[in-house]
N, C-alpha and C positions, 0 to 999 in steps of 0.2 A: 645589567651586566655589561652591555656594550659601552655605556658611559664610563664604567669602571675601567674597562680595558683601554679606553681612549686615554685615560689619565695615568696609565702605567708607562714607565720608561721602557724604551726599546733599546737593547744593547747591541752595538755593531762596531765595526772597525773604525779606528781613528788613529791618525798619525800626527805627532806633534812636530811643529816647526822648530827643530833644534839645529841651528846653523852651525856646521862644523867650522873650526877655525884653527889657524896656526897656533901652536902652543905659546901662551903668554900674550897673544895679540888681543887687541880690543875688538869686540864683536859689534858689528853694525846691525846685527839682528838681535838686539837686546831684549830684555824682558817685556818691554812695552808692546811689542808686536807678537808676543807669545802668550798673552794673558789667558787666552781661552784653552790652550793645549800645552800647559807647562808641565810636561812629563819628561823625565830624564831619558835621553837616548844617546847611544855611543857612536852611531854611524857604522857603515860597512866599508872596510878598506878593500876596494875592488882590485887594486894593483897587487894585492897579496904581500905588500912590503910593510914591515913594522917600523921602519926607520925613516919614514917620510917627514916626520917632525922631530927627528933626533935632536937632542940638546947639544951634541958635540960632533961636528962633522970632522972626519978623519982624513979627508982629501980635499984638494983644491976645488973640485967640482961639486962638492956637497952631497946631499942624500935625496934629491928629488928629481923630477916631480912624481907624485903618485896620486891616484884618484880615490876620493871618498864620497860616498852617497849617504844622505840622511833625509828625513822628511816625515810627513804625517798627514792625517785627516781625522775628523771627529764626527760622530753621529749624535745628534741632539733631538730630543722630543720636547716640544713646547706646549704648555697648557696656559692660556692667558685670557684675560677679560679687560676691556677698556671702554671708556665713554665714547670715544670717536671711532667706533668699530667699522664704519663704512666710509670714512673720509679717504680722500685720495683714491688709490687703487682698491681699497677695501681690505682690511685685515681682520674681518669680523668672524672668521670661521671658529676661532677659539682653540684650535689644535694645529700643530705644524711639525713636520719632520724635516731635518736638514742635515746634509753632510757639510760641516762647516770647517773653515780654517785649514784647508788642505794645501799642502806644499811638498815639493821634493827638491832637494839641493844636490847639485853636482859640483864638487869642489876639487880642484887640482892644487896640491900642497907640495912645497919643496923647501929645502934649506941649502943655502950656498955654503961653501967651505971657508977656510980661514982667509983666503984671498979677499973675500967680501965681508969679513968680520962676522960670519954666521948669519947673514941676512936671511930672513924667512919670507917666503912669498906664496901667494895663493891667488887663484882665479875661481870665482863662483858664479854659477847661473842658478837662480832660484825660480822654479816654475810653480805657479798656482795650480792646484788640482780642482779648482772650481769648474764644474761642467756647465754652468749657466751659459746660455747662448751669448757669444761675443765677449765673454769674460776670461776664458782660458788663455793665458799668456805668460810671458816671462815677467816676473815681478822685480827681480834683481839681477844685475849683470855688472860685476865689479872686479877690479884688481886690488890686492892688498899687499903692502910691503911692511914688514915689522923688523925694526932694528933697535939697538940699545938707545938710539936717539929719538925714538918714537915710532908711530904707525901712520902710514900714508895709505888712504883709500881713494880709488879713482873709478868713476863709472856710475851706474844707477844703483843707489843704496840710500839707506836712511841717514840723516844728518845727526849732528851732536845734540840738537834739542830733543832728539828721540832717545838715543841709546846712552847718553850721559846723564839723563834725568833719573831721579829716584823718587819713590812715593809708594803708597799702598798698593799700586798696580804691580809692584815687583813680587808681592807674595800672595795676592788674592787667589783663592781657590775657585773651583767651578769654571764658568765661562768668562770670568773676569769681574764678577760681583757688580758694583754700580756702573762699571764701564764695560760690561760684558755683552753677550749676544742677544739680550732681550730687545735691543734696538732693531733686530731683524723682524720683529713682529709687532712693534709698537709704532703707532702713527705719531710722528713728531709734531708738536705744536709749532706753527710758523714763528721763526725768530728765536726759539729756545736754543741755548748753548749747552751741550753735554759732550765734553771732550777732555782729554788729558794732554793734548799737544797744542802748541800756540797757533793761533789763526794766521793763515798765510804761509805756513811752513810748506816746504817741498818734500813730499813723501819719498818716493823712490825715483825722483827725477835725477837727471845727470848732474853730478857735483863732484867736487874734490874735498876731501876731509883730512885733516892732520890732528893727531892726538899725541900729547906728550907722554913720556914715561911717568909713572907714579912716584912722586917724591914725598916722603913723610905722610903718606895717605892722600895727597892732593894730586889731581890730574886735570889737565885743561885740554880743550879741543876747539877746532874751528872748521866750519864747512862753508863753501861758497858754491852757489847755484846760479848760473847766468840766466836761466829761463825756467820758471816754475811749471811750464807745460811741456818741457822737452824730456824725452826719454829715448834711449837707444840711438837709432840712426835717423830720427826725424829731422827735417829741415828746420832752419831758424824761422821763428815767427814772432814778431814784435807786437802783434795785436791779438786781443782776445777774440775768439770765434764763438758766436752764440750757438748753443746746442738746443734743438727743439724750441727755439725762440727764447730760451732763458740764458741770461748772461751770468757767468760765474767768474768774478774777478780773481786774478791770480797775481803772483809776485814775479819780479825779475831782479837781477843783480842782488840776490838774497845772501846776507851774511848771517851765519849762525854761530853763536858762542856758547861754550859750556865749561863749567868747572864743577868738580865734585870732590868730596872727601869721604874716604871709607877706611875705618880703622877699628880694631878691638881696643876700646878705651881701658878696660880692665877684664879680668877673667870672666868670660861668659857674656860680657856686655859689648854689643856692636853698635857703632854709630855711623850713619851715612847721611850726607848733606849734599844738596846740589842747587846750582843756580844756572839757568839756561835762558837764552834770549835770542831774538832774531830781528834784523832790520833789512828792509828792502824797498824797492820801488813798485808801485802798482803798474801793471801792464795797461796799455791804452785800450779803454773801453768807450771812449767818447762817441764813437759812431753808433753805439747802441744806447748808452745811458748818458744823457747830457751832463756835462761837467766832470765825468769820470769818477774815479775812486781814490781814496787816500792811500798813502804809502803804508807799508807794513812796519809795525813796531810792537812787539809783545814779549812777555817774559814769564818764567815759572820758577818757583822756589819749592823745594821738596826736602823731606827728611824721612828716615827710617831708623828705628831703634829696635834692637833684638836682645832678648835675654831669656835663657832657660826655656826655649821653645816658643816664647811669645814674640810677636812682632807688632810694633805700632808705627804707622806711617801716615803721611799726609802731603798734600800739595796745594799751593795757591797759584792760580793761573790768571794773569791779567792780559787781555788781548788788546788793551788800549782802544784805538780807533782804526785798527788794521783793516784795510780794504773797505772801509765804510764809504758810502756814497757821499760825495762832497756837498750835495744839496741838503744833507741832514745837519741839523743843529742840535747840540746837547745829546748826541748819541754815542754809543760805544759798541764794541764787538763782544762784550761779555766778560764777566769775571766768574771763575769757578773755584769752589773750595771743596776738597774731598778728604775724608779721614777713613782709616781702616785699622782694625785690630784683628790679629790672627794668632792661632796657636797650632803648632804641629808637633806630633809625637808619634814615632814609629810610622805606621802605615796611614795614619789619620791626619787630616788638616782641616781646620775650619776658620772662616774669616767673616767678619761683620763690617759693613761699610756704609757710609753716608756721603751723599753729594748734594751740594747746593750751588745754584748759579743764578745770576741776575744780569739782565741786559736792558739798556735803555735804547729803544728803537728811535727815539728822538722826534724832532719836528721838521716839517718841510720848510726849508728856508724861504722858498718862494711863496707858498700859500699859507704858511702858519699852521697847517694841519698837524695835530699831535698824534703820533702813532703808538704812544704808550710804552709799556714795559713788558718783559717776559721773565718768568722765574721757573726754575726746575728744582724739585726735591725728590731724591731717590734714596731708598734704603734697601739693603740686600744682605742675605745670609747665604754663604756658600760652604759646601762640604766636599772633600776629596777622600777617596779610599784607594790606596795603592795596592792593587791586586798582585802585581809582580813587577819586575823591573821593566819600565817602558809601558806599563798598562795601568790605567786608573779608571774608576767610575766616579761620578760626581752628581750632586744635586744642588740646585740653586733656587732661591725664592727672591723676588723683587717686587717692591711696591713703589709706585711713582705718582707724582702730581705735577703736571706741566700747566702753567697759567699764562695767559696773555690778557692785556687790559680789556680787549673785546675782539671778537672775530672780525668785525668790520675794519678795525684799526690794523690788525695783523694783515688782512687781505690787501688793504690799501698800501701798506709798507712793502709787501712782497711784490706787488705789481709795479710800484714806483721804482724799486731798487734793482729788480732783476728782469722785469718785463714778463713775469710769469702770469698766466691766466688766473682768474678767481678760483677756478676749480683746483688749483694747485696749493691752496692755502688751507690751514687747519686751525681751529680754535682750541680752547683749553681742553686738556685731556688728562685723565687719571685712570688708574687701574692697577693690575698686578700680573705677574707672569711666574710660572714655575718651569724649570728646565731640568731635564735628566739626560745624562749622556755618558759616553765612554770614549776613551782615547788610548791610542797605541802609538809608540814612537820607536824609531830605530836610528 
């Protein structure tokens, strides 16, 4: 009986990260960072005003600003089994509870009058609700200006390689299917690549973004990040700092480009296409890792087709040699292929996904030692049930198989490229995970 109870989902509060935005503006909090808690929420107009995003300002001063609050959290139950159950910190217990993907957004929205041609403006602070020691903080702090000539975003926010990309991640149910929260309980094999964002990208670091209006279904955007380690009021730092003896290379002077196409091709048939990429310099790591790291250059191509409740999507991600150690020969930062098929009808949604990735760890140019390759294969099935507006329950099953040429090769690569101790490396791993959860949004 106790084992049965352990494997039963526990339902609890969860709030989804649904970033409020000025009407018609481009959201820098797109689907890609809402995979796990994609529940519709309307936000709360704290100011009590209903005209803060009015489409027609009747006076020179406009109709703002006003305050809106939105946010969320989720509670998940994990049941899992894997080969490397005690590697690293040890994930071998087999069951886990977590309050995942918590966030609350405070946004001030306003609209200028005819004197400024109806300029819409907003200021947002997004706070993570993660109560883990040292993790609770502001995730996003940005200004946004929307005009008929485009949208300008300034501050700490996601770039265009994030919110302009499309793929199966835009409609996955559950915690995000093949790219969902199973990674919280699975021990990753050293060197394996499982991601949907380009290597070297700046997540919520300080940047400036411009996105054009949409013309004929086409929209383009550009983001510039001076420092891939800078956020908020931090001082400038042009060298990478080792954390607990481990060096994590990062980018600077990072340029992100994005273009997408979204249109109803015919009655009931929707088509979305995207191409995103980034280019930048590697920050100085030579005082820790001899010869330093290569510059960043990676790109992604994605598509989504929808018809009669069905969705088919996919993405190809090529990381090139982004931030690879210069002493490596014939190496790369990984290529990822993922596909997803979904169907939604009424209160129900189900998605099936598959991800495959391969990475060449390369050879040591000085010693000739071959570090081998890594691969990842993940299959997942997810289901959502919308209980009420802003409330859903979900279930997800994932099977995975991570492989490396050998543990000794992976360990040698990890130590040589990051300075990590042998205990920080993990060999091939395979297994499965089941997740049950509930989410609430406002």
